[in-house]
SERO-4910 file (N, C-alpha, C, O; in steps of 0.05 Angstrom, whole numbers):
BEGIN
 pado doro    nc1    nc2    nc3   cac1   cac2   cac3    cc1    cc2    cc3    oc1    oc2    oc3
  Met    A     16    -22      3     -1      2      2     15     29      0     35     33     14
  Ala    A      9     42    -12     28     67    -18     25     87      7      3     94     13
  Ser    A     46     96     20     47    113     40     35    142     32     32    148      9
  Gln    A     28    160     56     14    185     48     35    202     31     27    219     14
  Thr    A     66    196     36     85    205     24     80    203     -6     79    223    -20
  Asp    A     76    178    -15     75    167    -36     52    182    -52     54    192    -74
  Lys    A     29    182    -37      4    195    -48      7    225    -55     -3    235    -75
  Asn    A     23    240    -35     24    273    -40     46    272    -64     42    288    -82
  Ala    A     68    257    -67     88    262    -86     83    249   -109     92    259   -129
  Ile    A     71    227   -110     74    211   -142     41    214   -156     36    208   -179
  Asp    A     23    223   -141     -1    224   -155      1    251   -168    -13    269   -159
  Thr    A     16    255   -186     25    282   -203      4    290   -219     -6    273   -234
  Pro    A     -5    311   -220    -28    325   -235    -12    333   -264     12    331   -269
  Asp    A    -31    341   -280    -20    349   -307     -5    381   -301    -17    402   -307
  Ile    A     18    379   -291     27    405   -282     59    400   -284     69    379   -277
  Ser    A     74    422   -294    103    418   -289    117    445   -285    107    466   -295
  Leu    A    138    445   -272    152    473   -274    155    485   -298    156    510   -297
  Ala    A    157    476   -323    159    486   -347    132    507   -351    131    531   -356
  Ser    A    112    488   -347     84    503   -350     81    524   -330     67    543   -337
  Lys    A     90    525   -309     90    545   -291    104    568   -296     95    589   -288
  Ile    A    128    567   -311    144    586   -319    132    599   -346    138    622   -352
  Asp    A    117    585   -359     99    596   -381     78    613   -372     70    633   -385
  Ser    A     69    605   -352     43    619   -345     49    640   -321     31    655   -312
  Ala    A     73    641   -312     78    661   -289     84    688   -300     99    691   -319
  Arg    A     73    705   -289     77    736   -291    104    746   -273    121    760   -284
  Arg    A    105    741   -252    129    747   -238    146    725   -226    135    709   -211
  Ile    A    173    724   -232    183    699   -222    207    707   -204    216    730   -208
  Val    A    216    692   -185    236    698   -164    255    676   -174    245    653   -175
  Ile    A    281    678   -181    300    660   -190    327    664   -161    339    685   -155
  Lys    A    329    645   -152    350    642   -129    375    625   -142    374    603   -152
  Ile    A    397    639   -138    422    625   -146    443    625   -126    450    647   -116
  Gly    A    456    600   -118    473    594    -96    502    602   -102    509    607   -125
  Ser    A    520    603    -81    548    609    -84    558    585   -101    573    592   -119
  Ala    A    553    561    -99    563    540   -109    560    543   -138    577    534   -153
  Leu    A    534    557   -149    532    559   -180    551    582   -190    566    579   -209
  Leu    A    550    602   -176    565    621   -181    596    625   -185    607    641   -200
  Phe    A    607    609   -171    632    608   -162    649    582   -168    642    563   -154
  Asp    A    666    578   -184    683    557   -185    702    547   -166    725    550   -172
  Ser    A    698    536   -144    716    531   -122    741    523   -129    760    533   -117
  Lys    A    746    502   -151    769    495   -161    790    510   -169    813    510   -161
  Lys    A    775    527   -190    791    547   -205    792    570   -188    808    587   -195
  Gly    A    779    574   -165    779    600   -153    768    625   -165    778    647   -160
  Met    A    749    622   -180    741    648   -199    708    638   -205    697    616   -203
  Pro    A    698    667   -213    671    663   -217    662    650   -240    678    652   -259
  Arg    A    639    638   -246    634    628   -271    619    646   -287    594    647   -285
  Arg    A    636    662   -303    619    684   -318    605    672   -344    583    680   -353
  His    A    616    655   -353    605    639   -376    575    637   -368    557    650   -378
  Trp    A    573    618   -348    548    606   -339    530    635   -331    507    637   -339
  Met    A    540    653   -315    520    674   -312    513    689   -338    492    702   -337
  Asp    A    525    691   -359    521    703   -384    499    689   -395    479    701   -402
  Arg    A    501    660   -395    483    643   -410    454    649   -393    434    656   -406
  Leu    A    454    647   -367    433    649   -348    423    676   -358    400    679   -363
  Gly    A    438    693   -360    428    723   -371    411    720   -394    389    732   -396
  Asp    A    420    705   -412    403    699   -441    376    687   -432    356    696   -443
  Asp    A    373    669   -415    349    660   -402    332    681   -392    309    684   -401
  Ile    A    341    695   -375    325    723   -361    319    739   -382    296    749   -382
  Ala    A    334    745   -400    324    762   -425    304    752   -437    285    766   -445
  Glu    A    306    726   -441    282    713   -458    258    715   -442    236    716   -453
  Leu    A    261    716   -415    233    715   -401    223    744   -401    200    749   -407
  Cys    A    244    767   -393    237    795   -397    220    801   -423    200    815   -423
  Ala    A    231    789   -445    221    797   -472    196    785   -475    183    793   -494
  Gln    A    184    768   -459    163    755   -464    140    771   -442    116    766   -440
  Gly    A    153    788   -431    129    809   -412    134    798   -383    117    806   -367
  Lys    A    151    783   -374    150    771   -351    170    787   -330    190    798   -338
  Glu    A    163    788   -304    179    808   -284    198    787   -276    190    764   -275
  Val    A    224    792   -270    243    773   -255    261    784   -234    275    804   -239
  Ile    A    261    772   -212    280    779   -190    298    761   -184    291    738   -178
  Ile    A    324    770   -186    348    752   -179    348    750   -148    346    772   -136
  Val    A    350    729   -133    357    728   -109    394    713   -107    398    689   -109
  Ser    A    411    727   -103    438    718   -114    457    717    -83    458    735    -66
  Ser    A    471    693    -82    488    692    -59    516    696    -77    515    697   -102
  Gly    A    538    697    -63    561    697    -75    586    723    -68    609    725    -77
  Ser    A    572    738    -48    591    762    -47    614    752    -29    637    761    -32
  Ile    A    608    736    -13    631    727      7    649    714     -3    673    719      3
  Ala    A    640    692    -25    657    676    -37    674    690    -61    695    681    -69
  Leu    A    663    712    -71    683    729    -91    699    742    -71    724    739    -74
  Cys    A    694    755    -52    709    766    -34    737    750    -29    759    760    -36
  Arg    A    734    728    -18    756    708    -12    773    710    -38    797    713    -36
  Gln    A    763    707    -61    780    703    -83    794    730    -88    817    729    -97
  Ile    A    781    754    -85    792    780    -90    816    786    -69    837    797    -76
  Leu    A    811    780    -49    830    791    -25    843    767    -15    856    772      5
  Gly    A    844    741    -24    855    720    -15    850    711     15    866    705     31
  Leu    A    825    712     17    823    710     52    815    677     57    805    663     39
  Lys    A    819    670     80    816    638     88    785    636     87    770    655     89
  Lys    A    777    606     84    753    600     82    735    603    104    711    606    103
  Thr    A    749    602    128    734    603    155    743    632    164    765    641    165
  Leu    A    717    645    172    719    674    177    702    684    198    679    675    200
  Lys    A    710    699    213    694    709    241    669    727    228    670    734    204
  Leu    A    651    733    242    633    754    236    641    775    223    635    781    200
  Glu    A    658    791    241    669    817    225    681    814    203    678    830    185
  Ala    A    696    794    199    707    790    173    692    786    151    695    797    129
  Lys    A    672    769    159    650    763    137    632    791    128    625    796    106
  Gln    A    628    808    152    618    831    141    631    850    124    619    865    109
  Ala    A    661    850    129    680    863    109    679    848     84    679    861     63
  Ala    A    679    822     81    679    807     59    660    810     44    663    811     19
  Ala    A    633    813     57    607    816     42    607    849     32    589    854     16
  Ala    A    621    864     37    617    894     29    636    895      8    630    911    -10
  Thr    A    655    883      6    674    880    -15    665    867    -40    667    876    -62
  Gly    A    653    839    -34    647    823    -53    621    833    -65    617    832    -89
  Gln    A    603    842    -48    575    853    -63    581    872    -85    565    870   -104
  Val    A    598    889    -89    608    905   -108    613    888   -136    603    894   -157
  Ala    A    631    865   -131    635    850   -152    613    833   -160    611    822   -182
  Leu    A    600    831   -144    572    807   -145    558    822   -169    556    813   -192
  Val    A    547    846   -160    528    862   -174    539    873   -203    524    877   -222
  Gln    A    564    876   -202    578    883   -230    575    862   -246    568    867   -269
  Leu    A    579    835   -238    578    812   -252    549    803   -268    546    794   -291
  Trp    A    532    810   -248    502    810   -257    495    830   -278    482    824   -298
  Ala    A    506    858   -272    501    876   -290    511    876   -317    499    886   -336
  Asp    A    537    863   -318    547    852   -345    534    832   -358    531    834   -382
  Ala    A    524    812   -345    510    791   -358    482    802   -371    472    791   -390
  Leu    A    471    822   -358    445    832   -365    449    854   -387    433    858   -404
  Ala    A    469    865   -385    478    890   -398    475    879   -433    466    893   -451
  Ala    A    483    859   -434    489    847   -463    461    841   -474    459    833   -497
  His    A    439    846   -456    412    842   -473    399    873   -467    375    876   -471
  His    A    414    893   -458    399    922   -453    385    918   -428    365    931   -425
  Leu    A    390    903   -410    372    901   -385    391    912   -364    415    908   -363
  Thr    A    377    928   -349    393    946   -323    386    926   -300    365    914   -297
  Ala    A    412    926   -280    409    906   -255    406    929   -236    414    951   -242
  Ala    A    396    923   -214    393    942   -190    401    927   -165    394    904   -165
  Gln    A    415    937   -143    422    922   -123    403    929    -96    400    951    -85
  Ile    A    395    905    -89    376    907    -64    385    891    -40    382    867    -41
  Leu    A    397    905    -17    404    888      4    384    888     26    374    909     34
  Leu    A    378    865     36    355    861     54    365    849     78    383    832     76
  Ala    A    354    857    105    358    840    130    332    826    136    315    826    119
  Pro    A    330    814    160    303    799    161    280    824    165    259    825    152
  Asp    A    286    840    184    266    859    191    255    875    162    234    888    160
  Asp    A    269    872    145    258    883    119    231    869    108    213    880     95
  Thr    A    233    847    115    208    834    101    189    824    119    168    815    112
  Glu    A    197    825    151    178    813    172    169    844    184    144    845    184
  Thr    A    178    860    190    168    881    197    151    899    176    159    906    154
  Arg    A    128    906    187    106    915    164    115    941    153    116    941    128
  Lys    A    121    961    165    131    987    151    156    979    132    154    985    108
  Arg    A    176    969    141    198    959    124    194    946    100    204    950     78
  His    A    171    925    108    162    906     86    150    921     65    156    917     41
  Ile    A    130    944     72    117    957     47    141    975     34    144    976     10
  Asn    A    157    986     49    179   1003     32    194    986     14    195    994     -9
  Ala    A    205    963     21    219    942      5    203    935    -17    215    934    -38
  Arg    A    174    930    -15    161    920    -33    155    942    -55    155    935    -79
  Asp    A    150    969    -46    144    994    -64    167    993    -74    163    991    -98
  Thr    A    196    993    -69    218    999    -86    223    980   -110    229    985   -133
  Ile    A    218    953    -96    223    932   -119    199    934   -140    202    931   -165
  Ser    A    178    940   -129    155    941   -149    161    965   -171    154    963   -195
  Thr    A    168    979   -164    178   1010   -180    199    999   -198    199   1006   -221
  Leu    A    217    982   -188    244    977   -203    232    957   -230    238    960   -254
  Leu    A    211    936   -218    201    918   -238    181    942   -261    183    940   -286
  Glu    A    171    954   -253    153    972   -273    171    988   -294    165    995   -316
  Leu    A    197    992   -280    213   1008   -298    232    986   -315    253    994   -326
  Gly    A    226    960   -318    239    945   -333    265    937   -321    280    923   -335
  Val    A    272    943   -298    300    935   -283    297    908   -274    274    900   -269
  Val    A    319    891   -270    318    869   -256    332    874   -226    356    879   -223
  Pro    A    316    870   -208    333    871   -181    347    844   -175    341    821   -179
  Val    A    369    857   -165    387    833   -153    389    829   -121    407    841   -109
  Val    A    375    815   -109    372    814    -80    394    794    -67    399    771    -75
  Asn    A    406    809    -45    423    793    -26    416    798     -1    403    819      3
  Glu    A    423    783     20    421    792     50    441    814     56    464    814     45
  Asn    A    433    831     71    451    849     80    470    843     98    468    851    122
  Asp    A    494    828     89    513    814    108    526    838    123    534    835    146
  Thr    A    529    863    109    550    881    117    544    890    146    563    897    162
  Ile    A    518    890    153    510    903    179    498    887    199    492    895    222
  Thr    A    494    859    190    480    841    210    497    839    229    521    839    223
  Thr    A    489    836    257    512    831    277    499    803    294    502    799    318
  Tyr    A    488    790    279    485    758    296    490    735    275    486    739    251
  Glu    A    498    717    284    507    694    261    484    684    245    485    682    221
  Ile    A    459    675    264    435    665    250    419    691    236    409    708    250
  Arg    A    417    692    214    402    713    197    375    702    188    358    693    202
  Phe    A    374    705    160    353    686    143    363    659    147    348    639    147
  Gly    A    393    657    151    407    630    150    418    620    123    438    607    122
  Asp    A    404    628    102    410    621     79    394    637     58    373    648     63
  Asn    A    408    637     31    387    653     13    365    639      2    351    650    -14
  Asp    A    360    613     10    336    595      0    311    610     15    291    620      3
  Arg    A    314    610     39    293    625     56    293    655     46    271    662     37
  Leu    A    311    670     46    310    693     35    293    698      7    276    716      3
  Ala    A    302    680    -11    288    680    -34    255    677    -30    239    691    -41
  Ala    A    250    657    -14    222    651     -3    205    675      7    182    681      1
  Arg    A    223    689     25    209    716     36    206    737     16    187    753     18
  Val    A    224    739     -3    222    761    -26    197    749    -44    178    763    -50
  Ala    A    199    726    -51    175    719    -66    146    723    -53    126    730    -66
  Ala    A    146    718    -22    123    720     -9    114    754     -8     91    762    -13
  Met    A    135    768     -1    135    796     -2    122    806    -30    101    819    -31
  Met    A    135    801    -49    129    811    -78    103    796    -94     95    803   -117
  Ser    A     91    776    -77     69    759    -87     76    750   -117     62    752   -136
  Ala    A     99    740   -115    108    726   -139     90    702   -148     77    690   -130
  Asp    A     89    694   -171     76    670   -178     90    646   -179     79    624   -182
  Leu    A    120    651   -177    137    627   -177    162    630   -168    173    651   -175
  Leu    A    174    614   -151    200    616   -141    216    591   -152    206    569   -150
  Ile    A    241    594   -162    253    573   -179    282    573   -161    297    592   -163
  Leu    A    287    553   -145    316    550   -135    334    533   -154    329    510   -161
  Leu    A    354    547   -161    374    536   -180    391    524   -162    404    539   -147
  Ser    A    396    496   -160    415    479   -146    434    461   -157    432    459   -181
  Asp    A    450    447   -145    466    426   -159    453    399   -160    465    378   -165
  Ile    A    427    401   -156    411    373   -159    388    382   -172    380    404   -168
  Asp    A    374    365   -190    353    368   -201    322    361   -184    301    353   -194
  Gly    A    328    366   -162    303    369   -147    302    348   -119    323    338   -110
  Leu    A    276    345   -109    277    327    -82    277    292    -90    262    279   -104
  Tyr    A    298    287    -77    297    255    -73    286    242    -49    288    255    -28
  Ser    A    275    218    -50    266    206    -23    289    200     -5    285    195     18
  Ala    A    314    202    -14    338    201     -1    362    215    -17    360    223    -40
  Asn    A    385    217     -3    407    229    -18    414    212    -39    422    190    -32
  Pro    A    413    218    -67    421    204    -85    450    196    -89    459    176   -101
  Lys    A    464    214    -76    497    212    -79    503    187    -59    524    175    -61
  Gln    A    484    182    -41    493    161    -17    469    138    -21    471    119     -6
  Asp    A    453    138    -36    433    117    -40    421    114    -67    404    128    -76
  Asn    A    434     93    -79    422     85   -103    394     81   -111    385     81   -133
  Thr    A    382     78    -87    350     68    -91    338     94    -88    313     92    -90
  Ala    A    347    119    -83    330    142    -78    317    150   -106    329    150   -127
  Arg    A    287    158   -102    268    164   -119    268    192   -122    270    207   -102
  His    A    265    201   -149    260    230   -152    232    234   -152    215    219   -162
  Ile    A    228    260   -137    197    266   -130    189    292   -147    195    314   -138
  Pro    A    176    291   -171    171    309   -184    150    328   -176    153    352   -182
  Tyr    A    126    321   -161    110    339   -149    104    331   -119    101    307   -113
  Ile    A    103    351   -104     96    353    -77     74    371    -73     75    396    -75
  Ser    A     53    357    -66     27    375    -62     22    383    -32      6    400    -27
  Glu    A     36    371    -14     35    382     10     62    372     27     72    349     26
  Ile    A     70    392     40     98    387     55     92    374     82     86    386    102
  Thr    A     95    349     81     90    332    106    117    332    126    138    344    120
  Asp    A    113    317    149    136    311    163    156    293    148    180    295    147
  Glu    A    138    272    134    152    253    118    173    266     92    195    258     87
  Ile    A    159    287     80    176    303     62    196    320     76    219    321     67
  Met    A    192    329     93    216    349    112    237    331    119    260    339    118
  Ala    A    232    303    126    255    284    133    271    278    112    292    266    117
  Met    A    266    283     88    279    279     64    304    297     59    324    292     45
  Gly    A    299    317     73    321    337     69    349    327     79    352    308     94
  Gly    A    369    341     71    402    334     80    418    354     79    409    377     72
  Asp    A    445    349     85    463    371     87    474    376     63    470    360     45
  Ser    A    491    404     56    502    412     31    523    395     27    535    383     45
  Asp    A    529    393      4    555    374      0    577    391    -12    596    380    -21
  Thr    A    575    420    -13    592    441    -21    602    455      3    590    455     24
  Glu    A    626    466     -2    646    478     20    636    507     20    638    519     41
  Ile    A    624    519     -1    620    548     -3    589    556      0    583    579      3
  Ala    A    570    534     -2    544    535     -1    533    536     29    545    522     45
  Ser    A    511    552     38    505    552     65    476    535     69    468    529     92
  Gly    A    462    527     44    442    511     52    443    486     37    454    483     15
  Gly    A    430    465     51    426    439     36    396    436     31    380    455     33
  Met    A    391    412     24    357    407     14    342    417     39    324    433     34
  Thr    A    345    412     67    332    421     88    324    447     83    300    451     80
  Thr    A    339    467     81    336    497     77    318    500     54    301    518     56
  Lys    A    319    485     33    301    486     13    274    480     14    257    490      1
  Leu    A    271    460     33    245    446     40    234    470     60    210    475     57
  Ala    A    246    481     76    239    503     95    232    530     74    214    545     81
  Ala    A    242    534     55    235    552     36    207    547     24    190    564     19
  Ala    A    206    522     19    184    509      6    161    514     22    142    524     10
  Gln    A    161    510     47    140    516     70    133    546     70    109    552     71
  Ile    A    152    565     70    145    593     69    129    597     44    107    608     46
  Ala    A    137    592     20    129    599     -8    101    589     -9     84    604    -19
  Ser    A     96    563      0     68    550     -1     50    564     16     27    564      9
  Lys    A     57    577     40     38    585     56     31    615     44      9    626     48
  Ala    A     52    626     27     50    650     17     38    651    -12     41    671    -26
  Gly    A     26    629    -18     13    627    -39     31    624    -69     21    624    -92
  Val    A     56    622    -62     76    618    -86     83    590    -91     87    575    -72
  Thr    A     85    583   -113     90    554   -125    120    556   -126    130    577   -132
  Met    A    135    533   -120    164    535   -119    175    509   -133    163    487   -134
  Gly    A    198    515   -143    209    488   -160    236    491   -155    248    512   -152
  Ile    A    245    463   -153    278    460   -146    289    446   -173    277    428   -184
  Cys    A    313    457   -183    320    445   -206    352    449   -211    362    468   -199
  Ser    A    368    434   -226    392    434   -231    402    461   -243    389    470   -261
  Gly    A    423    474   -234    429    502   -245    453    494   -256    466    514   -264
  Val    A    466    471   -259    497    469   -263    499    471   -296    520    477   -307
  Ile    A    477    465   -310    484    465   -342    480    496   -352    469    513   -339
  Asp    A    490    497   -372    484    524   -387    452    530   -392    437    512   -398
  Arg    A    446    554   -389    420    560   -392    401    540   -378    387    525   -392
  Pro    A    400    541   -355    381    524   -338    354    528   -341    340    508   -337
  Leu    A    342    548   -348    315    558   -350    308    547   -377    287    535   -378
  Ser    A    322    548   -399    314    538   -424    313    508   -419    295    497   -432
  His    A    327    495   -405    330    464   -404    306    458   -391    296    436   -397
  Leu    A    295    474   -372    271    467   -359    246    468   -375    228    450   -376
  Arg    A    246    493   -390    226    492   -407    222    477   -431    202    478   -446
  Glu    A    250    456   -435    247    436   -452    237    411   -445    236    392   -460
  Gly    A    229    410   -417    223    383   -398    245    375   -381    245    351   -374
  Gly    A    266    391   -375    280    383   -354    272    372   -328    252    379   -316
  Lys    A    286    357   -320    274    347   -293    275    366   -270    295    381   -268
  Ala    A    255    367   -252    253    385   -228    233    376   -206    223    354   -209
  Ser    A    228    387   -187    210    381   -167    196    405   -165    209    426   -163
  Leu    A    166    407   -166    151    424   -163    134    425   -136    120    405   -131
  Phe    A    133    446   -120    118    447    -96     97    463    -96    102    487    -97
  Ala    A     68    454    -95     49    466    -97     42    488    -75     50    485    -52
  Ala    A     26    510    -82     18    531    -62     -6    521    -49    -24    507    -58
  Ser    A     -2    531    -22    -27    520    -12    -52    539     -9    -72    532      4
  Thr    A    -48    566    -23    -67    584    -25    -58    603    -50    -39    599    -64
  Ser    A    -74    619    -52    -67    642    -75    -47    662    -62    -47    663    -37
  Ser    A    -30    680    -78    -16    696    -67    -33    721    -62    -23    735    -45
  Ile    A    -53    727    -70    -72    745    -61    -85    741    -35    -88    758    -18
  Thr    A    -92    717    -34   -105    712     -6    -86    708     12    -93    717     34
  Ala    A    -62    698     10    -41    699     28    -35    725     40    -31    726     65
  Arg    A    -34    751     22    -26    775     26    -48    789     46    -44    803     65
  Lys    A    -73    781     37    -96    790     49    -96    781     81   -101    795    100
  Asn    A    -88    755     80    -90    741    109    -65    752    121    -66    755    146
  Trp    A    -42    760    108    -17    776    125    -29    801    133    -25    807    157
  Ile    A    -43    819    116    -53    843    127    -73    838    150    -72    853    169
  Ala    A    -91    819    149   -110    814    167   -102    804    192   -117    801    211
  Gly    A    -71    797    192    -63    788    220    -48    809    233    -35    805    254
  Ala    A    -50    831    224    -37    855    237    -46    866    266    -68    859    275
  Leu    A    -32    881    278    -36    890    305    -58    907    305    -69    910    283
  Ala    A    -69    920    328    -90    941    325    -85    964    307    -63    976    307
  Pro    A   -104    970    292    -96    998    275    -88   1018    288    -98   1023    310
  Gln    A    -71   1034    278    -63   1058    291    -78   1087    285    -71   1109    293
  Gly    A    -98   1083    270   -112   1106    260   -141   1097    244   -146   1074    237
  Gln    A   -155   1116    240   -181   1114    224   -182   1133    200   -175   1156    205
  Ile    A   -192   1127    176   -200   1142    155   -225   1141    145   -233   1119    135
  Gln    A   -241   1159    145   -270   1156    138   -273   1164    109   -259   1183    101
  Ile    A   -289   1151     92   -290   1158     64   -319   1165     56   -338   1161     71
  Asp    A   -322   1173     36   -347   1180     24   -360   1159      9   -350   1137      7
  Thr    A   -385   1165     -3   -401   1143    -16   -390   1134    -42   -392   1111    -48
  Gly    A   -378   1153    -57   -358   1143    -82   -339   1122    -75   -338   1100    -86
  Ala    A   -320   1130    -52   -297   1117    -47   -307   1091    -35   -291   1072    -38
  Tyr    A   -334   1085    -20   -342   1060     -9   -350   1042    -35   -345   1018    -36
  Thr    A   -364   1056    -55   -368   1038    -78   -342   1030    -88   -337   1006    -89
  Ala    A   -331   1043    -95   -299   1035   -108   -283   1014    -93   -272    995   -104
  Leu    A   -283   1016    -64   -272    998    -52   -286    967    -51   -273    946    -49
  Gln    A   -314    970    -52   -327    940    -58   -323    934    -81   -323    910    -85
  Ala    A   -317    950   -105   -311    938   -128   -282    930   -133   -274    925   -156
  Gly    A   -268    929   -111   -236    921   -111   -218    945   -116   -194    940   -116
  Lys    A   -223    964   -119   -206    988   -128   -191    996   -101   -198    989    -79
  Ser    A   -170   1012   -106   -154   1027    -88   -169   1053    -74   -187   1065    -86
  Leu    A   -161   1060    -51   -170   1083    -40   -157   1107    -45   -135   1109    -35
  Leu    A   -167   1127    -61   -156   1152    -69   -163   1175    -49   -184   1175    -37
  Pro    A   -146   1196    -46   -150   1219    -26   -175   1230    -31   -188   1240    -12
  Val    A   -182   1230    -55   -209   1251    -66   -230   1237    -50   -249   1253    -44
  Gly    A   -233   1208    -39   -254   1200    -26   -253   1198      0   -269   1184     12
  Val    A   -231   1212     13   -231   1212     44   -241   1237     54   -233   1259     47
  Thr    A   -259   1233     73   -272   1257     93   -261   1265    116   -263   1288    125
  Ser    A   -247   1245    128   -237   1256    155   -213   1232    164   -213   1208    158
  Val    A   -195   1244    179   -172   1226    187   -167   1229    219   -168   1250    232
  Ser    A   -162   1206    226   -158   1207    259   -137   1187    268   -130   1169    252
  Gly    A   -128   1189    288   -104   1174    299    -76   1185    293    -73   1206    281
  Ile    A    -56   1171    303    -27   1183    292    -15   1154    281    -13   1133    294
  Phe    A     -7   1157    254      7   1135    239     24   1143    222     26   1166    216
  Asp    A     37   1126    212     61   1131    194     60   1115    168     43   1098    166
  Arg    A     74   1118    150     68   1102    123     78   1071    130     96   1064    145
  Gly    A     62   1056    117     64   1025    123     45   1017    147     39    993    149
  Asp    A     35   1032    162     18   1027    187    -10   1018    176    -20   1024    154
  Leu    A    -22   1001    196    -49    991    195    -71   1014    197    -69   1026    218
  Val    A    -89   1022    183   -111   1037    188   -139   1023    186   -142   1005    170
  Gln    A   -158   1032    202   -181   1026    198   -198   1044    181   -199   1068    185
  Leu    A   -212   1030    161   -232   1042    143   -257   1045    151   -270   1025    159
  Ile    A   -269   1070    151   -298   1079    161   -314   1083    137   -305   1093    117
  Ser    A   -343   1073    141   -358   1080    113   -367   1111    125   -359   1123    145
  Pro    A   -385   1118    105   -401   1146    110   -420   1146    133   -425   1166    145
  Asp    A   -431   1123    139   -449   1120    160   -433   1111    190   -446   1107    210
  Gly    A   -408   1108    187   -391   1101    212   -387   1073    218   -380   1067    241
  Asp    A   -389   1056    200   -385   1025    198   -360   1020    195   -347   1032    178
  Glu    A   -348   1002    210   -324    995    199   -323    974    177   -332    952    182
  Ile    A   -313    980    154   -312    963    134   -290    951    118   -291    942     95
  Gly    A   -268    954    133   -241    940    126   -216    955    139   -219    970    158
  Tyr    A   -196    950    130   -168    960    139   -150    955    117   -154    938    100
  Gly    A   -126    974    119   -109    968    100    -81    985    108    -82   1002    125
  Leu    A    -62    980     95    -34    993     97    -31   1020     86    -30   1020     61
  Thr    A    -30   1040     96    -31   1066     87     -7   1073     75     13   1064     85
  Ala    A     -4   1092     52     20   1099     40     29   1128     50     49   1140     41
  Tyr    A     11   1136     69     20   1165     78     15   1160    108      2   1141    117
  Ser    A     27   1183    122     25   1188    151      1   1201    156    -10   1210    136
  Asn    A     -9   1204    178    -35   1216    187    -34   1244    178    -54   1255    168
  Gln    A     -9   1260    183     -5   1288    175     -9   1291    151    -25   1309    144
  Glu    A      3   1276    131      0   1279    104    -31   1269     92    -43   1281     75
  Ala    A    -42   1245    106    -67   1240     99    -85   1264    102    -99   1271     84
  Arg    A    -84   1278    125   -101   1302    133   -102   1322    111   -123   1331    103
  Lys    A    -74   1329    101    -69   1348     80    -85   1340     54    -99   1356     41
  Leu    A    -82   1312     48    -91   1300     24   -123   1297     20   -135   1295     -2
  Ala    A   -135   1298     46   -165   1287     46   -182   1307     27   -183   1332     30
  Gly    A   -194   1293      7   -215   1309     -8   -196   1319    -32   -209   1332    -49
  Gln    A   -176   1316    -37   -157   1325    -56   -155   1304    -81   -158   1280    -77
  Lys    A   -151   1312   -104   -147   1298   -129   -119   1287   -128   -101   1298   -115
  Ser    A   -115   1263   -142    -90   1252   -141    -69   1267   -157    -45   1263   -153
  Thr    A    -77   1282   -174    -59   1300   -195    -53   1322   -177    -37   1338   -187
  Asp    A    -62   1328   -151    -54   1352   -136    -37   1344   -114    -31   1361    -97
  Ile    A    -27   1317   -112    -15   1305    -87     14   1327    -87     24   1336    -67
  Thr    A     23   1330   -111     55   1343   -109     50   1372    -98     64   1381    -80
  Ala    A     30   1385   -110     23   1411   -102     19   1413    -70     31   1428    -56
  Val    A      0   1396    -61     -7   1398    -33     17   1393    -16     23   1407      4
  Leu    A     33   1371    -23     55   1361     -2     84   1376    -12    102   1379      4
  Gly    A     85   1382    -32    112   1393    -42    131   1372    -52    154   1377    -59
  Tyr    A    118   1346    -52    136   1329    -64    119   1304    -80     95   1305    -76
  Glu    A    126   1288    -92    112   1268   -114    115   1239    -95    135   1231    -84
  His    A     91   1228    -95     90   1201    -82     67   1186    -94     61   1194   -117
  Arg    A     54   1167    -85     38   1148    -96     10   1161    -97      2   1177    -80
  Asp    A     -5   1152   -120    -30   1168   -123    -54   1157   -102    -74   1170    -96
  Glu    A    -48   1129    -93    -63   1118    -73    -60   1117    -49    -41   1105    -40
  Leu    A    -79   1128    -32    -78   1129     -1    -73   1099     10    -55   1094     27
  Val    A    -88   1082      0    -86   1054      7    -90   1039    -23   -111   1041    -37
  His    A    -70   1027    -28    -74   1011    -53    -88    987    -53    -85    975    -31
  Ala    A   -102    976    -71   -120    957    -71   -103    928    -58   -114    912    -43
  Asp    A    -79    926    -67    -67    900    -55    -62    906    -25    -54    888    -10
  Asp    A    -66    924    -17    -58    929     15    -83    932     29    -83    941     52
  Leu    A   -107    925     15   -131    929     25   -144    901     38   -138    880     26
  Val    A   -161    899     62   -174    882     66   -202    892     73   -205    907     92
  Ile    A   -224    882     56   -250    895     58   -267    870     71   -268    847     62
  Leu    A   -279    879     94   -298    862    111   -324    855     94   -335    871     79
  Lys    A   -331    829     98   -359    822     90   -379    836    101   -374    845    123
  Pro    A   -401    840     90   -422    859    107   -428    842    137   -431    854    158
  Ser    A   -429    816    136   -433    804    160   -411    805    178   -417    797    201
  Ser    A   -389    812    173   -365    814    186   -362    842    200   -350    845    222
  Ala    A   -376    865    184   -367    889    192   -382    895    219   -402    883    225
  Lys    A   -371    914    234   -387    916    258   -391    947    266   -371    961    264
  Lys    A   -413    959    273   -419    985    281   -401    996    303   -400    986    325
  Leu    A   -388   1018    298   -370   1032    315   -384   1050    337   -399   1068    332
  Thr    A   -379   1042    359   -396   1059    378   -376   1079    398   -354   1071    405
  Asp    A   -385   1099    404   -370   1121    418   -364   1112    444   -351   1127    459
***
């Protein structure tokens, strides 16, 4: 009789990582140090990065948005400065500061061949977990994508003061994919997916192409990394899959060793696909819904109320009053013209700015505030509208 693991892993629906790449609009691609850096030659794999740049350019040409999460800054600095492999925390910070320049330049060169621009984004754990910093990071990356730029994300090792951070860039990539409501996260690895056991140690290990649910049995299949310069093994990839799945992001693990690994995938290359447990939109709404108490209230007029019910953003022109003290990225309560609580959202403006903008047209924001910012007071992606049965009458 098949085990629950067999049922979850082998009863594969008509779905593949290749089909997910074709249908995805926003894709996060994670590349580890072992792929970027040839430890035997002590040099970066420039040719491989150039060929991956070909793949990324092809995706961008199809109208897809691509975010790179790239390790490698410390490995590159070891080569540049001739440092030992074992480094203390302070030395790692210094190495990251030096190597990050070289890392981003390598990606800039690989993408420039296709007239694509790279941008450096350095994130600390709080940047994805603290709401205010989360929304700032999300806005910055979203703007870069709108401008056709390819963000290159890495952990901000230069200022981290404790040893355990994201822990590895697999989990960082999952956090970024969740933050950006990505459709797909691809972890390029030195292995072509999840196996029932370590295939380098067990000849009977089975490749598992599809994982519908990450059970304890699936988690038990993780192992340690076999490389000297990589920080994560299969265990960290499975942890990343848990984060991505809960955030509504489908995740794939595939081999990145060969040239043009994404093209290989789209041509039927072997991979493991982890299903999302919900949609990314639902996951983000749940994330907002799990916020602490609202910091303020925004009352709206009838036109704005109708627009919010239709899934639109809240514009300044629809605001009638603002109360409370809040800053950009804080949670605010939304109040109907009749005084009912109708929802809540993350505001793009502080309470002082919101009061100045109340009733104003979006085209007048720059004139009112003296600087240009978002047209929406609360964007539709950052709104949770309560069902009529869930709304409650506010009392004095």
